[in-house]
C-alpha positions in Angstrom: -15.5 -3.1 -54.9 -17.5 -6.1 -55.9 -19.3 -8.4 -53.4 -16.8 -11.2 -54.1 -13.9 -8.8 -53.4 -15.5 -7.7 -50.1 -16.0 -11.3 -49.0 -12.4 -12.2 -49.9 -11.1 -9.3 -47.9 -13.2 -10.2 -44.9 -12.2 -13.8 -45.0 -8.5 -12.9 -45.2 -8.9 -10.7 -42.1 -10.6 -13.3 -40.1 -8.9 -13.9 -36.7 -7.0 -10.6 -36.9 -8.9 -7.8 -35.1 -6.7 -5.1 -36.4 -6.8 -6.3 -40.0 -10.6 -6.7 -39.7 -10.9 -3.1 -38.5 -8.8 -1.8 -41.4 -10.7 -4.0 -43.9 -14.1 -2.7 -42.6 -12.9 0.9 -43.0 -11.6 0.2 -46.5 -14.9 -1.3 -47.6 -17.0 1.6 -46.1 -14.7 4.3 -47.6 -14.3 2.6 -51.1 -14.8 5.2 -53.8 -14.7 8.2 -51.4 -11.1 9.4 -51.5 -11.7 12.8 -49.8 -13.5 11.2 -46.9 -10.8 8.5 -46.7 -8.1 11.1 -46.2 -10.2 12.9 -43.6 -10.9 9.6 -41.8 -7.2 8.6 -41.7 -6.2 12.1 -40.4 -8.9 11.9 -37.7 -7.6 8.6 -36.5 -4.3 10.3 -35.6 -6.0 12.1 -32.7 -7.9 10.6 -29.8 -10.9 12.8 -30.7 -11.8 15.4 -33.3 -14.4 18.0 -34.4 -14.6 20.3 -37.4 -11.8 22.6 -36.0 -9.4 19.7 -35.4 -10.1 18.3 -38.9 -9.4 21.7 -40.4 -6.0 21.8 -38.7 -5.1 18.2 -39.6 -6.0 18.6 -43.2 -5.0 22.3 -43.5 -8.5 22.7 -45.0 -10.9 25.6 -45.2 -13.2 25.6 -42.1 -16.3 25.3 -44.2 -14.8 22.3 -46.1 -13.7 20.8 -42.8 -17.2 21.3 -41.3 -18.7 19.4 -44.3 -16.3 16.6 -43.9 -17.1 16.4 -40.2 -20.8 16.0 -40.9 -20.0 13.1 -43.3 -17.6 11.6 -40.8 -20.3 11.4 -38.2 -22.3 9.0 -40.3 -19.5 6.4 -40.6 -20.0 3.2 -38.6 -16.4 3.4 -37.4 -17.0 6.8 -35.8 -18.8 7.5 -32.5 -19.7 10.4 -30.3 -17.1 11.7 -27.9 -19.4 13.6 -25.5 -16.6 14.7 -23.1 -15.3 17.1 -25.8 -18.5 17.6 -27.7 -16.9 15.9 -30.7 -16.3 12.4 -32.2 -13.7 9.8 -32.3 -12.7 6.8 -34.5 -13.5 3.5 -32.7 -10.5 2.5 -30.6 -9.5 -0.7 -32.4 -9.7 1.1 -35.8 -7.9 4.2 -34.6 -5.0 2.1 -33.3 -4.8 0.0 -36.4 -4.8 3.0 -38.7 -2.1 4.8 -36.7 0.1 1.7 -36.7 -0.3 1.1 -40.5 0.4 4.7 -41.3 3.5 4.7 -39.1 4.9 1.6 -40.8 3.8 2.3 -44.4 4.1 6.1 -44.6 6.2 7.4 -41.7 6.8 10.8 -43.2 3.0 11.5 -43.6 2.4 10.1 -40.1 5.0 12.5 -38.6 3.4 15.4 -40.5 -0.1 14.6 -39.2 1.3 14.2 -35.7 3.0 17.6 -35.8 -0.3 19.1 -37.0 -2.2 17.3 -34.3 0.1 18.8 -31.7 -1.0 22.3 -32.8 -4.7 21.6 -32.2 -4.5 22.4 -28.5 -2.8 25.3 -26.8 -4.2 25.1 -23.3 -1.8 24.3 -20.4 -4.5 22.2 -18.7 -3.1 18.7 -18.1 -5.7 16.9 -20.3 -4.8 19.0 -23.3 -1.0 19.1 -22.6 -1.1 15.3 -22.4 -2.7 15.1 -25.8 -0.2 17.5 -27.3 2.7 15.5 -25.8 1.2 12.3 -27.2 1.6 13.7 -30.7 4.9 15.5 -30.2 6.5 12.2 -29.1 6.0 11.1 -32.8 6.6 14.4 -34.4 9.6 15.7 -32.5 10.6 12.8 -30.1 13.8 14.2 -28.5 12.3 17.5 -27.5 9.0 15.9 -26.5 10.7 13.4 -24.3 12.2 16.2 -22.2 8.9 18.0 -22.0 7.2 14.8 -20.9 9.6 14.2 -18.1 9.3 17.9 -17.0 5.5 17.6 -16.9 5.6 14.4 -14.9 8.1 15.8 -12.3 6.0 19.0 -11.9 2.8 17.0 -11.3 4.7 14.7 -8.9 6.2 17.6 -7.0 2.8 19.2 -6.7 1.2 15.9 -5.6 -1.3 16.0 -8.5 -2.5 12.4 -8.9 -5.2 12.9 -11.6 -2.8 14.3 -14.3 -0.3 11.5 -13.5 -3.0 8.9 -13.9 -4.2 10.4 -17.2 -0.6 10.5 -18.3 -0.2 6.8 -17.4 -3.2 5.9 -19.6 -1.6 7.7 -22.5 1.8 6.0 -21.9 0.1 2.6 -21.7 -0.9 3.1 -25.4 2.5 4.3 -26.4 4.4 1.4 -24.7 2.8 -0.8 -27.5 3.6 1.7 -30.3 6.8 2.0 -32.3 8.6 5.2 -31.2 12.0 6.8 -31.7 14.5 5.4 -29.1 14.9 8.7 -27.2 11.1 9.0 -26.8 10.6 5.3 -26.0 13.1 5.3 -23.1 11.3 8.1 -21.4 7.9 6.5 -22.1 9.0 3.2 -20.6 10.6 4.9 -17.5 7.5 7.0 -16.7 5.1 4.2 -17.4 6.9 2.0 -14.8 7.0 4.9 -12.3 3.3 5.6 -12.6 2.1 2.1 -12.7 4.5 0.5 -10.2 1.7 0.0 -7.7 -1.1 -0.6 -10.2 0.3 -3.2 -12.6 1.6 -6.7 -11.6 5.3 -6.5 -10.9 6.2 -9.4 -13.2 4.8 -7.4 -16.2 6.6 -4.2 -15.1 9.9 -6.1 -14.7 9.8 -7.0 -18.4 9.3 -3.4 -19.4 12.0 -2.2 -17.0 14.6 -4.7 -18.4 13.9 -3.4 -21.9 14.3 0.1 -20.6 17.7 -0.6 -19.0 19.0 -2.1 -22.2 17.8 0.9 -24.3 19.1 3.4 -21.8 22.6 2.2 -22.1 22.4 2.8 -25.9 20.7 6.2 -26.0 20.7 7.9 -22.6 23.3 9.7 -20.5 24.7 8.5 -17.2 22.1 9.9 -14.9 19.2 8.5 -16.9 21.0 5.1 -17.1 21.4 5.1 -13.3 17.7 6.0 -12.7 16.7 3.0 -14.9 18.8 0.6 -12.9 17.2 2.0 -9.7 13.7 1.5 -11.1 14.5 -2.1 -12.0 15.9 -2.5 -8.5 12.8 -1.2 -6.9 10.6 -3.7 -8.9 12.9 -6.6 -8.0 13.0 -5.7 -4.3 9.2 -5.4 -4.2 9.1 -9.0 -5.5 11.4 -10.1 -2.7 14.3 -10.7 -5.0 16.8 -8.8 -2.9 20.1 -10.2 -4.3 19.0 -9.1 -7.8 17.9 -5.7 -6.5 21.2 -5.1 -4.8 23.0 -5.6 -8.1 20.9 -2.9 -9.7 21.2 -0.5 -6.7 25.0 -0.9 -6.6 25.1 -0.2 -10.4 22.9 2.9 -9.8 25.3 4.2 -7.1 28.4 3.4 -9.1 27.2 5.3 -12.2 26.2 8.3 -10.1 29.4 8.4 -8.0 31.4 8.6 -11.3 29.1 11.4 -12.6 29.5 13.4 -9.4 33.2 13.0 -9.4 33.3 14.4 -12.9 30.7 17.1 -12.3 30.8 18.1 -8.6 28.4 21.0 -9.1 25.7 18.8 -10.6 23.0 19.1 -8.0 20.6 16.7 -9.7 23.3 14.0 -9.8 24.2 14.6 -6.1 20.5 14.3 -5.2 20.3 11.0 -7.0 23.5 9.8 -5.3 21.8 10.5 -1.9 18.8 8.4 -3.1 21.1 5.5 -4.0 22.5 5.5 -0.4 18.9 5.4 0.9 18.0 2.5 -1.4 21.0 0.4 -0.3 20.3 1.4 3.3 16.8 0.0 2.8 18.3 -3.3 1.7 20.5 -3.5 4.9 17.4 -2.6 6.9 15.5 -5.3 5.3 18.2 -7.8 6.3 18.3 -6.4 9.9 21.8 -5.0 9.4 21.1 -1.9 11.4 24.6 -0.4 11.6 25.1 -0.7 7.9 21.7 0.7 7.2 22.2 3.7 9.5 25.6 4.4 7.8 24.0 4.6 4.4 21.1 6.7 5.6 23.6 9.1 7.2 25.6 9.4 4.0 22.3 10.2 2.2 21.5 12.8 4.8 24.8 14.6 4.6 24.4 15.1 0.9 20.9 16.4 1.4 22.0 18.8 4.1 24.6 20.2 1.7 22.0 20.7 -1.0 19.5 22.3 1.3 22.2 24.7 2.7 23.0 25.6 -0.9 19.4 26.4 -1.8 17.1 26.7 1.3 14.1 27.7 -0.8 14.2 24.5 -2.8 11.2 22.5 -1.6 12.4 19.3 -3.3 15.6 19.4 -1.2 13.5 20.2 1.9 11.4 17.1 1.3 14.4 14.9 0.6 15.9 16.1 3.9 12.7 15.3 5.8 12.8 11.7 4.4 16.5 11.4 5.6 15.3 12.3 9.1 12.6 9.6 8.8 15.2 7.0 7.8 17.5 7.9 10.6 14.6 7.8 13.1 13.7 4.4 12.1 17.2 3.1 12.7 17.5 4.7 16.1 14.1 3.2 16.9 15.3 -0.3 15.9 18.4 0.1 18.1 16.2 1.1 21.1 17.2 4.7 21.2 13.6 6.0 21.3 14.5 9.5 22.5 16.7 10.1 19.4 14.2 8.3 17.2 11.4 10.6 18.3 13.5 13.7 17.7 14.2 12.5 14.2 10.6 11.8 13.4 9.5 15.1 14.8 12.1 16.8 12.6 10.6 14.9 9.7 7.1 16.1 10.6 8.2 19.7 11.2 9.6 20.0 7.7 6.6 18.3 6.1 4.2 20.6 7.9 6.1 23.6 6.7 5.9 22.4 3.1 2.1 21.6 3.5 1.6 25.2 4.7 2.8 26.3 1.3 1.0 23.7 -0.7 -2.0 22.3 1.4 -3.5 20.2 -1.5 -0.3 18.3 -2.3 -1.2 14.6 -1.9 2.4 13.5 -1.8 3.1 15.8 1.2 -0.1 14.6 2.9 1.1 11.1 2.5 4.4 12.1 4.1 2.5 13.7 7.0 0.6 10.5 7.5 3.8 8.5 7.6 5.2 10.9 10.2 2.2 10.4 12.4 2.6 6.6 12.1 6.3 6.8 13.0 5.8 8.9 16.0 2.9 6.7 17.1 5.1 3.6 17.0 7.7 5.3 19.3 4.9 6.3 21.7 3.6 2.7 21.6 7.0 1.4 22.5 7.2 3.9 25.4 3.8 2.5 26.6 2.1 5.9 26.0 -0.8 4.1 24.4 -3.3 7.0 24.3 -0.7 9.2 22.5 0.1 6.3 20.2 -3.5 5.7 19.3 -4.1 9.4 18.6 -1.1 9.5 16.2 -2.3 6.2 14.4 -5.8 7.5 14.0 -4.5 10.8 12.5 -2.5 8.7 10.1 -5.5 6.6 9.2 -7.7 9.6 8.6 -5.3 11.2 6.2 -4.8 8.0 4.3 -8.5 7.3 4.1 -9.1 10.7 2.5 -6.3 10.2 0.0 -7.5 6.7 -0.9 -11.0 7.9 -1.4 -9.7 10.5 -3.8 -7.6 7.9 -5.7 -9.2 4.5 -5.3 -7.1 2.9 -8.1 -3.8 3.7 -6.2 -2.8 0.3 -4.8 0.0 1.9 -2.8 -2.5 4.0 -0.9 -4.6 1.0 -0.2 -1.5 -0.7 1.2 -0.9 2.3 3.4 -4.6 2.1 4.6 -4.2 -1.5 5.6 -1.1 -0.6 7.5 -2.8 2.2 9.3 -5.6 -0.1 10.4 -3.0 -2.6 11.6 -1.4 0.0 13.8 -4.7 1.0 15.4 -5.6 -2.6 16.0 -2.3 -3.3 17.8 -2.9 -0.5 20.3 -6.5 -1.8 20.8 -5.0 -5.3 21.7 -2.7 -3.6 24.3 -5.7 -1.8 25.7 -7.6 -5.1 25.9 -10.2 -3.8 23.4 -10.3 -7.1 21.6 -13.6 -6.6 19.7 -12.3 -3.3 18.3 -8.9 -4.9 17.5 -10.5 -7.7 15.6 -12.6 -5.3 13.5 -9.5 -3.4 12.5 -7.5 -6.6 11.8 -10.3 -8.0 9.6 -10.5 -4.8 7.6 -6.7 -4.8 7.3 -6.7 -8.4 6.1 -9.5 -7.7 3.6 -7.6 -4.8 2.0 -4.2 -6.7 1.8 -5.9 -9.9 0.5 -7.4 -7.9 -2.3 -4.0 -6.3 -3.1 -2.2 -9.7 -3.1 -4.9 -11.1 -5.4 -4.2 -8.2 -7.9 -0.4 -8.7 -7.7 0.7 -12.1 -6.2 4.3 -11.3 -7.0 4.4 -8.4 -4.5 6.4 -9.9 -1.6 5.9 -7.0 0.8 2.1 -7.4 0.5 2.4 -11.1 1.0 4.4 -10.5 4.2 1.8 -8.0 5.5 -0.9 -10.5 4.8 0.9 -13.2 6.8 1.3 -10.8 9.8 -2.4 -10.0 9.6 -3.3 -13.7 9.7 -0.9 -14.2 12.7 -2.7 -11.6 14.7 -6.1 -12.9 13.7 -5.1 -16.4 14.8 -4.1 -15.1 18.2 -7.3 -13.1 18.7 -9.5 -16.0 17.6 -7.6 -18.1 20.1 -8.2 -15.6 22.9 -11.9 -15.7 22.0 -11.9 -19.5 22.2 -12.4 -20.1 18.5 -9.4 -22.5 18.0 -10.6 -23.8 14.6 -10.5 -20.3 13.0 -7.3 -19.6 14.9 -5.6 -22.6 13.4 -6.8 -21.8 9.9 -5.4 -18.3 10.1 -2.0 -19.5 11.5 -1.7 -22.2 8.8 -2.4 -19.6 6.1 0.3 -17.3 7.5 2.8 -20.2 7.6 2.1 -21.1 4.0 2.8 -17.5 2.9 6.0 -17.2 5.0 7.3 -20.6 3.7 7.1 -19.2 0.2 8.7 -15.9 1.1 11.7 -17.5 3.0 12.3 -19.6 -0.1 12.5 -16.5 -2.2 15.0 -14.7 0.1 16.5 -17.0 2.8 18.6 -14.1 4.1 15.6 -12.1 5.2 15.8 -12.3 9.0 12.4 -10.7 9.5 10.6 -13.3 7.4 12.6 -16.2 8.9 11.7 -15.0 12.5 8.1 -14.6 11.6 7.9 -18.1 10.1 9.4 -19.6 13.3 6.9 -17.7 15.4 3.9 -18.9 13.3 5.1 -22.5 13.4 5.4 -22.2 17.2 1.9 -20.8 17.3 0.5 -23.7 15.2 2.2 -26.2 17.6 0.6 -24.5 20.6 -2.8 -24.5 18.9 -2.6 -28.2 17.8 -1.5 -29.2 21.3 -4.4 -27.2 22.8 
């Protein structure tokens, strides 16, 4: 390749990072066909060494070792210390994979199948790499294996493998895949990143997913996709749109259960659909309707648990049903029944934790049970008992959040636990302690809303935190800061009530804040 040809190629690639990466590789590998083949094969994998090259090229180990030594000198290759190997630079690797997929799909599929054979360990980091390649080599089978691995790690409460899987899926979301593989990739991507990626972005992915699911997936998978989109819409405060998705979710499942009454997985999902719709009624303060949905959900879960008492998934689902029912009894003022339901929830969760003490999902459930029981004690004016429950909740969440600092959902839980402790301090007239907790709560929730301004629940929590801060500053005599906090809360609630005028809780909070501002201005 002459100097003029090189300059023309570089000029043609200007402004296109992927084309520039490919052009650079082409220039460096010009006249070295054997090394070019090895380089393109190596770009299929996230990292490689002589053994991996040998498998990818089906080459003699000595020949692969020689090629590996040559590869290490290329400017587009760097050391991958975590595996004592090397990798092709990320931009170049992605560009090579995409070009090969488009221009020579058969060879790309062959190399992907070979790459999947490079690792045989069941450790999550290697299994994820294998699944990454199998999704291109054997998409239908790999999609099922991917879902099974995710569900296993979710059941076991293993956050690290799920996060690593999320990183892999983030790359595949932008890569052309077979439809059967792409639907599973999009679904799990949204499930994993729902509290880590702005909801507006996830909504776009979820809408593509729903459209694809109706073309290539069965009834249950279609239903789950509608539920996922509903969850994302609800978190944005778009309740009417969420209801449409949840009703579609339930309608599909009800039809499936009618056709296949022994399908336990479909029955379980039907119980979840009742819970989701119950949550909508609860959000709108329609307590009787919410309780009816939650009870329908519980009846299904009781039948499933009676059928298979050893099934820990059914046991956990039943514990959640007790929690839902307890919350409704609490709202209706039946604190004795509420406490009984919450204690049933905790009893089941503690039994599951005894079998699996490191399960972070169960630990989070346990924290929630402490919070629920603490709220009942608080309403019964048993403040010491309430504070003990809230502190136990906060301790569990602090440990989980420390282990998984990127989990925005856990950070939201942590802010809520601090809020609960602060409320009890106010009732105990420990104003300095209360203000410390509220300030910590507000800082956490402010950071979360900055990361995802479209999350309506976090916006509401922020407004409540500001409302409390305003009242405490007023009691301390600092009316300037009190008024600033109250006006900030009012601005948030004004936006939220515009999104969902039917939300009684938001409307009531907005009226309360406006009254507080009036009192402060008059003072």
